[in-house]
Steps between C-alpha positions, in 0.01 A plus 500: 500500500484339846150402609611410852533734793853640514532714814823671396335616178156547646245634254159442654166557333399764753413828332589726793843588632400453866413136441831438328670659801334246731635219283853640467531572872397143573757370252767716663406362843551140393805557283663691788418212732681273255455138404715353778298674772169426326575129484651485847182653645293246307708204615495618862126581482553859613184714536535784249493793742724713278253463216209598725704803615571587135135496393421710807765759419394529134126461575484241224206292623317824573545617141413165344208399721315818599210615280533866408202602712696402814840622379525814718610689188780264393481504116677162475224310683261277311386136488616406151494130412754540219744676732444249781561213257825661388610546860408140585719376216788721610489396866484130417789542258711559813315264732151360548507598868515871416208457262307308766522794739341715227244235408358445847489876556280519188276228642480672837396827341229343285233471774584853618468672161184294428332598826273796576703574813655840430688512830674174416586627151647823632696304759635261234610788279680667792671176597610441139656846495687398814636187334267236648447154360164319514361146526196295401371282784282250316643146527476273801707193572212252513312639201755673276317758289165321543322805635173308538662328797672797664526462878612856585217682674384851586284501811299815580549653843168685498649848483558516124839329520614139459778270609679281247627150571663243280817403319623590155760303310719568198466877528784683327637814672310401816810581702507873417173592327349818642157402367405134461173467309360204693197288413266330743135439583284716726348300784181701547256248359565602138828317445585781260844506345702806596829668420661695779841653567756375751855610579805292587600733786185442705536287815198290390682410177725200562763449232565129532755415230619519143355189336753482214879481476568795269582870516130581498310509825184295443339514837278301727332745738222475753247755627402483866199723572643755261284817531332612176335840478261621234784679320685167479214322322546508123206298369252234600255255344502455123727804462769324706463180297532692171795693640690178570463369145543836329817572697642168383408606144728800537785321674491203266596714203839597647613138525567451128743795478684366805556166329621683191755699701649191663525315167661797323786528750553124483510517120781758502710290735438178312578622149811688610626190679427261213628731226840525664544134586686252279417129525629230266678773300170675431334811635203373699254726316609342169352169611160454328307388809641789705413754234149357480454537876612861495280578201198340665567676832544841336190464282294400802627804687405730214157338482451551873584867472275555199205332671544686829534836328183449297296361790588815693303713254186296568562525873549877499194577288255257655158621603172345612406431136842372391653242732716310254784540750335230712622244245831660410596540869491131609652406164793724588518349847517137389650526153777757548616341825515152347681633196760650733548161665552347156757768415697413813476128418635559150788716625585267787529206259776700332698637793447188715715507816565874462139555601572372851779748576412737781677797338262499202167673474390187315509307825257747659282475191481120518415526869210738446362468147247234596348727762305751287276239335381400847414849629154663478347171392683197368528424130214252539270759654576752228452251218158406635417870522614551139276220379191697608564736208555235232147480360458873443854537369458242224128502425352833605723792394382860502601803298749627760799671342840391630611730780717795405856506644510706818812638665331814630561641848149433627379315807346158437214569739258239365719242673368633830142491378480166317156419634368156602744214447259296290349482153811367328288305254358830371835650400527531122803528270589633159547243224839333535490367143557836333816549706642164395392544138704822479813287544407185310776575247745386768535121463488411869210735570314325216576163662378629836176620337440141382549376856253760631241396242532137607483594866187706442345207313596272791316734739198516271469130415676307776480723806584321827208341677419597858728237653796604281429865569518439874824304465782753525748264337285530186382860528841650579675414172185616320529832684869516414415470130248781528751718683753458217245636253436805721875540552564487127230752421643768728854428384385568145318817602809636673720394210298724273533793740878455522547405134686189614741329265299228322793260541461518877123466486510195275748331733290582808216309341733208439508430874131589536406227251718249685354595838144473370568152364652388831176567689299323229729201562416510872128479425555232234680276748236505773291191564186710529540665159232397250570379147377816325703715740810294423442553128513878542803479729681278250444752221626785716808301607596407145507860376867597478675833514653639182877497541719777360866459588597821321246699701616340824858597420395859430327529837796340678761725342300823519332472839606210721876445474577876540369471857829333591657749743216749457434530874702427811398632841756714680717307744 
């Protein structure tokens, strides 16, 4: 069984034939393009017009990103987080730029689908059917995504219309987006936040430049007395503020699958290269350190996929009384993306100079894999967000059942009605301990449980003081440790759903134990760490994994080594 995406043997989780058709047509597009052309376009930084033409012809973004109510009778249309995750993974498997075009279209549509402006919604649906792409005009050069300090303004003209002025920076698709959901402040004495729609074709929209040196067009544009009518205004006041954060909630969740897709393609190239290379009269993959790297990389990839799949269920079935997704979402954003970076590091240490060759996908992967962790909030921002849930997660569980798996063909409409972007400290979770206890027969899960118990005791008896809590160098590794617990819980939940081989699961928790200890070491070594805190960290660090060479060999022979030659993109 191959747990990784294999486009030429694509078997997605989608329950409907129409969704599988979207995936297979996309695979055919890229495989017909061929690897040489794909990489040449990447190296020459060619804007992906053919891809945009392809999604227009097949109405793919329309099908994936239009809620049924605006579908104009197209039975394939829905906003389905599971399907969008699968498509994100597939696009990034061929190139992060293609995924980015999809991602920023999702962000651009968020403020539209969240608004009460029916004309704008109908217009967006019509444009999607025509093959349009969209953009999210939030960031500014001087302030980044600090929307408190936004300088873009809407000034009323006195006749029920406004003019917009200001500059936006780092806006993907800003070169061709038919609707740019743009944020600014209304200068009418209220200083209200507002979202309004602009268009790249308008003479008052100045497209200044692409701010990056990649295939993607990440624009800097300026508005010069851009006319805004009532039908262009999406939201204002607190609704606009909530829209900004809730849109990022949606977009953030597609970043993990993108990192997975990049790492999967790199894995295929790396293991096929190493397995067929002889050095010092030995096959490279027979060398113990090489085999260990491949094992670790593959196990991390499987863990990433298990976590993302399970978190999707909580995302799809969220409601105003169950917002557990607000923890699982930023955990996906920071944890899955960093795990993908670690996968690339492990593989690159094996293939070495091969990873620099311009005719490999691996080279594109190394160039782009560090991008996702810095989109829609950096790792640091997301860890600090995650920490807001730590108290309730460990010390205040409720009798919530784990979410049921959901691959239905429904719209995830709560995402457009998430409510006020506050109250994170009130979100409650089901008891994590019962999930871990169900797998305590696995030696490395049992070891991890001991680490969790010590960590919980640390939080209860030696919690950081106010100065430590405000020091990100201290609070970040603490947040990392918490995130590993959350990550492990959902991996275990999904393992039960999929009836995962216990050999794989036990080995996944081998690296989880090691990772957990590494962050305890960071805290232990800080000058500001107190003696009782060091005592807990020392105990966590000294807990070792339970080795099982026979089990490792079984996983290698059954799952990992057979990936040699499993996938090669068409030339």
